N, C-alpha and C positions, 0 to 999 in steps of 0.2 A: 455780538455780546463779547464779554471778556471774562477772564478768571481773576479773582482777587485773593491774594495769598497773604495770610497772617502767620506769624510764628517765625522767629529768626532762623531756625534750622530748616524749615520748609522754604523760606526765601532763599537761603544760601544754596539749597539743592536745586531750586528752579534756575537760579543764575548760572549754576555750573552745568545745567542740562543743555547740551548743544541743540536739542530739538525744541526747546522752549523759545518762543518769540516774545521778547520782553517789550513792554510798552512804556511803563513809567514806574520809578521807585520813588515813593514819598516817605520821607523820614526827617527826624530831627537830627541835629549834629550828634547827639548822644546815641541815637539809634544807629547811625552810620558807623560810629566808633565801636559800638558793640558788635556789629556785623564783622568788622575787621578784626577785632580782638578774638572773637570766637571761631571765625572761619577764614581768616587771612584774606578777606575780600576787600580790596581797595576800590576807590571810585573808578580808576581806569579799567578795572576788570568787569565793570557793569555796562553792558551794551544796550543802554537805553537812557532816556532822559531821567535826570535825578532832580527831584524837587525838595529843597530843604525848607521845612516849615516848623512851626511850634508844635508842641505835643497836643495842644488844644485843636489846632487846625487839622492835625492828622485824624483825630476822632471825628471832626465835622465832615471831612472828606470821606472817611470810611462810611459814615452814616448815609451820605448821598449815594455812594457807589452801591452799598447794600440795598438801598431802595431801588436803584436801577435794576439790580439783579433779582429783586423780589425775594431776598433772603433776610432773615432776622439779623439786625445789627448786634454785634458784640464788641466790646472794647478791644482796641488794637493793642497787643502786648509789645513791649520793647521799643515803642515809638518808631515803628517802621512797618511798611506794607508794600506789596508789589502788585502791580497790574500787568497782566500778560494776555496774550491771545489764548483762547481755550486750549486746554491740554489735548494733544492729539490722541484719539482713541481709534480702535481698529474694529473690523468686522469679523464675523465667524469665518468668512471665506479667507480673510487674511490669515486667521489662525490655522486653518487647514493647510494653507500654503506654507506657513512658517514651520509647521510641525514641531512645536515645542514639546519638551519632555515632561515638565512638571506644570500641571494646570490646576487652578483653583476656580471653582464656579460657585457663585453666591446667589442663592435662591430667595429673593424677596427680603433681603436684609436691608432695612431702611434706617436703622438707628445709626447716626453719624459716629458715635463713640465706638460702637462695635465694628462698623465698617473701617474706620481709621486704624483701630487696633489690629484687625485682621490683615490689612494691607502692610502694616509694619512687620508683622510676623511673616507674611509672604515674602517680603523683601529679605528678611533675616535668613529664610530657608532657600533663597535663590529661586523662588517660583518664577517660571518663565512667562506665564500668562494668567490673568485673572479675568474671568467672564462675569459681567454684570448685566442684568436685564435692563432694557431701555426704560421700563416702567417699574414702579414699586421697588425702588432701590435707593440707597443713599445718593445724594448729589455731590458734585465737586464744588462744595461751598467753601467760604473762608474758614469756617470751623473745621471742616473735614481736612483741609490742607494743614491747618495748625496742629491738629491732634495727630495726623499721620506723620508729622515730623520729617517730611522729605520722601516718604515711601512712594508717593504718587509719581515721583520722577524716576524711580528705580524699577518699577514693575510695569509691564505693558497691559493696558486695559482693553478688553474686547467687549463690545456691546452686542447684545442679542435680543431680537424681538421675541424669540421663543426659546427659553432655556431647554425645554424638553427636546425640541428639534436639534439644538446644538449638541446635547448629550447623545442623541441618537446618531448624529453624524460622527461624533468621536468614537462611538461603538463600532461603526462601520469602518473606521480608519484603524481599528485594532487597539484602541486605547482601553485600558482597564478603567471603568467609571465606578466610583465608590460613593454612595450616598451615606452620610453620617446621620444616624437616627437613634435616639435613646430607646425607641421601641423595638429595634432589631435584636433578635436573639443571639446572633453570632457577633463575637467581639472583634474589634479592630486590632489585629496583631501584625507586627512588622514582617514576621516570617511568612505570612500568607500572601504578601505582595510580590508576585513573581515577575510581573511585566515592568519594563522600564518606563514605557509611556503610560502615564497615570493621570487621571482627573479626579480630584476630590471635590465633592459637592456638599455644601453646607446650607442649611435652611434657617429661616428666621427663628429667633429665640422662642416666641410665643407659639408659633404654628408648626415649626419644623419644615421639612421638605414638602413641597406641593404634591398633590396626587399625580399630576402630569409628569413630574420629574421622578417620583417614586416608581412609576410604571416602566421607566426606560433605563434607569441606572442598572448596571450589570450586577452589582452587589450592594446590599444594604447592611451596614455594620454599625455597632455601637461601641462606646467606651465603657470599660468595666469599672464600676464603682467599687471601692474597697472600704467604704464607710457608710454612714447614715444618709448622706446627701447622694441622690441618684442622678442628678442632672447638673450641668454647668452653664454658665453664661456662654453664649455662642463664641465670643472671642477667645475665652479660655479653652473651650472645647476645640476650637480651630488650631490653637497652638499645640495642643497635645496630639491632635490628628496629623498635623503637618510634621511633627517630630517622627511619628511612626511611619508616615507615608514617604517623606522626602529626605530624611537624614541619611538613608541608605543609598540614595541615588547620587553617585559621584560623577 
């Protein structure tokens, strides 16, 4: 299989990522010009075949590739798209070996918009590792790449067959594991975060953290509402939680 990347910022990030294996760039002359204008990327900087076609042919090829991938076709923006080898992801054993400081774990977050927004915020806060379940999670689809705007090239993704087991392993390694839940009585405050090695766990918007994960996180904390609305979209909650958890870690 392959990855199909939409979105000019995401395409530029993939081209500039030395770990990405590029296959083919398909674009109109206008699309290539826009890539150079916005990101200073010229043809000689692109280490793969470049196919120049009409804007209509781009959409037709995108529809064929989306069908191959089994994902819903959406119109290609900016008259340019990139085909690559699949993004390299890592295992939990790799994570335990790497010993990153800032970890984000996503429990059953399947919505592509939430997933992409969270990855962008994770990149903003310099998160070292993002753990995603192998099942019941957003996929690395053209839409995800487009919305993430290059964040997938900036954060390392670790796949886990059991998130609760992964959290338990982090506990054993001395990490502080914090599950964010609107039902927790104790509030998430920066001053309470004493350990440098920290894993923040976020759950799906509708269901929150799974029972299996709730049983193993070291602490369950919530964000304090100061108004009538008591809960937030998971990507908004993620941004606030990352500010509290990671902005202090230099």
